[in-house]
C-alpha positions in Angstrom: 48.1 95.0 61.1 48.4 92.5 58.3 49.7 89.4 60.2 52.4 89.3 57.6 54.2 86.1 58.8 52.7 83.1 60.4 52.6 79.3 60.9 49.7 77.0 61.3 49.5 74.0 63.7 46.9 71.3 64.1 46.0 71.1 67.8 43.8 69.3 70.3 41.7 71.0 72.9 41.3 69.2 76.3 38.5 70.4 78.6 39.7 71.2 82.1 36.5 72.4 83.8 33.8 69.7 84.1 31.1 71.4 86.2 29.0 74.5 86.1 28.9 77.2 83.4 32.7 77.0 82.8 32.5 73.2 82.5 29.7 73.5 79.9 31.9 76.0 77.9 34.9 73.7 78.1 32.9 70.7 76.8 31.7 72.7 73.8 35.2 73.7 72.9 36.9 70.3 73.4 38.1 68.5 70.3 40.3 69.3 67.3 41.5 72.8 66.4 43.6 74.8 64.0 46.0 77.4 65.5 47.7 80.2 63.6 50.6 82.0 65.3 51.8 85.1 63.6 53.5 88.5 63.7 51.6 91.7 63.1 54.0 93.8 60.9 57.2 92.1 60.0 58.2 88.8 58.4 60.5 86.8 60.6 64.1 86.9 59.2 66.0 86.5 62.5 69.0 88.7 63.3 68.3 92.4 63.6 64.8 92.1 62.1 63.9 89.7 64.9 64.4 92.5 67.4 62.0 95.0 65.7 59.1 96.1 67.8 56.1 94.1 66.9 53.0 92.2 68.2 52.4 88.5 68.1 49.0 87.0 67.7 47.3 83.6 68.0 44.1 82.7 66.2 42.3 79.5 67.2 39.6 77.7 65.3 37.7 75.2 67.4 36.5 72.5 65.0 34.2 69.5 64.8 36.4 67.7 62.2 40.0 66.8 62.3 40.3 67.5 58.5 43.0 70.1 57.9 41.5 72.5 55.4 41.4 76.3 55.2 37.6 76.5 54.9 35.5 76.7 58.0 32.7 74.3 58.7 29.3 74.9 60.3 29.7 74.9 64.0 33.3 76.2 64.0 34.3 78.9 66.5 37.2 81.4 66.0 38.9 83.3 68.8 41.7 85.7 68.1 44.3 86.8 70.6 47.1 89.5 70.7 50.1 90.0 72.9 48.5 93.1 74.4 46.0 93.2 77.3 43.7 95.7 75.5 43.5 97.8 72.4 44.5 100.9 74.3 47.7 99.2 75.3 48.8 98.1 71.8 51.3 101.0 71.5 53.1 99.8 74.7 52.8 96.2 73.7 54.8 96.8 70.5 57.8 97.3 72.8 57.1 94.8 75.5 56.2 91.8 73.4 58.9 89.1 73.4 59.0 88.7 69.6 61.7 86.0 69.6 59.5 83.3 71.3 55.7 82.7 70.8 55.6 80.8 74.1 57.0 83.7 76.2 53.9 85.9 76.1 50.4 85.9 77.3 47.7 86.6 74.7 44.4 88.4 75.2 41.1 88.5 73.1 41.0 92.2 73.8 37.3 92.8 73.9 34.3 91.2 75.7 32.0 88.5 74.5 28.6 87.1 75.3 28.9 83.3 76.0 25.9 81.0 76.0 25.0 80.0 79.5 27.8 82.1 81.0 27.1 85.8 80.1 29.7 88.5 79.6 33.2 87.1 79.4 36.8 87.9 78.5 39.4 85.4 77.3 43.2 84.9 77.4 45.8 82.3 76.4 48.6 81.5 78.8 51.6 79.3 77.7 52.3 76.5 80.2 55.9 75.9 79.2 58.6 78.4 79.0 60.8 77.7 75.9 64.4 77.2 76.8 65.8 75.6 73.6 68.0 77.4 71.2 66.9 78.7 67.8 64.6 81.3 66.4 60.9 81.4 67.4 59.8 79.1 64.6 62.4 76.5 65.5 61.6 76.8 69.3 57.9 76.3 68.5 58.5 73.3 66.3 60.7 71.6 68.9 58.2 72.3 71.7 55.4 70.7 69.7 57.5 67.7 68.9 58.2 67.3 72.6 54.6 67.7 73.7 55.5 71.0 75.4 53.6 73.5 73.1 50.7 74.0 75.5 48.4 77.0 75.8 45.8 77.3 78.6 42.5 79.0 77.7 41.1 81.0 80.6 37.9 83.0 81.0 36.6 85.6 83.5 33.6 87.8 84.0 34.4 91.5 83.6 37.8 93.2 84.1 38.1 92.4 87.7 36.9 88.8 87.7 39.0 85.8 88.6 40.6 84.0 85.6 39.3 80.4 85.4 40.8 77.6 83.5 38.7 76.3 80.6 40.9 74.1 78.4 44.4 73.2 77.4 45.3 73.6 73.7 48.2 71.4 72.7 49.9 72.1 69.4 50.8 68.9 67.6 52.6 69.6 64.4 52.9 72.3 61.7 50.7 71.8 58.7 51.1 73.0 55.1 47.9 74.9 54.4 46.9 77.8 52.1 47.1 80.7 54.5 45.7 83.0 51.8 42.5 81.0 52.1 42.6 80.5 55.8 40.5 83.4 57.2 39.8 83.7 60.9 36.7 85.6 61.7 35.7 86.9 65.2 32.1 86.6 64.1 32.4 82.9 63.4 30.5 81.8 66.6 29.5 78.2 66.2 30.3 77.3 69.9 28.2 80.1 71.4 30.9 82.8 71.9 29.6 86.0 70.3 31.4 89.4 70.1 29.8 92.1 72.3 29.7 95.8 71.9 30.4 98.6 69.4 34.2 98.1 69.3 33.7 94.4 68.4 31.4 95.4 65.6 34.3 97.4 64.0 36.2 94.2 63.6 34.0 93.2 60.7 35.8 95.8 58.6 39.3 95.6 60.2 39.7 91.9 59.9 38.6 91.9 56.3 41.2 94.5 55.6 43.8 92.5 57.6 43.0 89.4 55.5 43.5 91.3 52.2 46.7 92.9 53.5 48.1 89.5 54.5 47.3 88.1 51.0 49.3 91.0 49.5 52.2 90.6 52.0 52.3 86.8 51.4 52.3 87.0 47.6 55.1 85.0 46.1 56.1 83.5 49.5 56.3 79.7 49.8 57.0 77.7 52.9 58.6 74.2 52.9 56.0 71.5 53.0 55.5 70.0 56.5 52.6 67.8 55.9 49.9 67.2 53.3 46.5 68.5 54.3 44.2 65.8 55.4 43.3 64.1 58.6 45.5 63.3 61.6 44.7 59.6 61.3 47.7 58.6 63.3 46.5 60.7 66.3 43.0 59.3 66.4 40.1 61.0 68.0 41.2 60.8 71.6 43.2 64.0 71.6 
């Protein structure tokens, strides 16, 4: 899956938990972030192509700096989510994912992680606002962000039967113009103490490298309208 079509938003991460192990995790993740929302196989063209079976994905880079650049910094943490509960359910998810709206699906990190001071953990993202505006999925997302309604809740649990616990809210602010060929999310970028666990996670070293190369080929010659010059979100300040 080459993540053939995507958009990038600058975002802010607000810690929800304040006490205990979840609170410690929430405080580590709080701050600025870059979020890439993408399809797996098809470029978005609306119409009939918009109804093709596909997966949607969300990649989040938790950052120490508000600078909007494709290169990661020391201490950054990447988490990558798909609109499928588990790898084994991907064939089903191709037909159950609501591809016409990013905010109409839950997203799962698929495999377990080791989290500092917490232990074995699984993660998911849950949209907090159902999109009701007209337009294609990119227009809906842009309008939701402009209205302060593009909110994703990060949740964590221990094991497959554990209770999901709220960690933080991720608010998408605005779409940014960034070189997506240079923006490489890596599940082994673990600056906030979230480390992939197990043999299947280890296979992602090769598969995400292949996905990155495939996306570069798929995106060749494609240009998006400029939304914003890369830099800092000075008008937002550091409070969000």
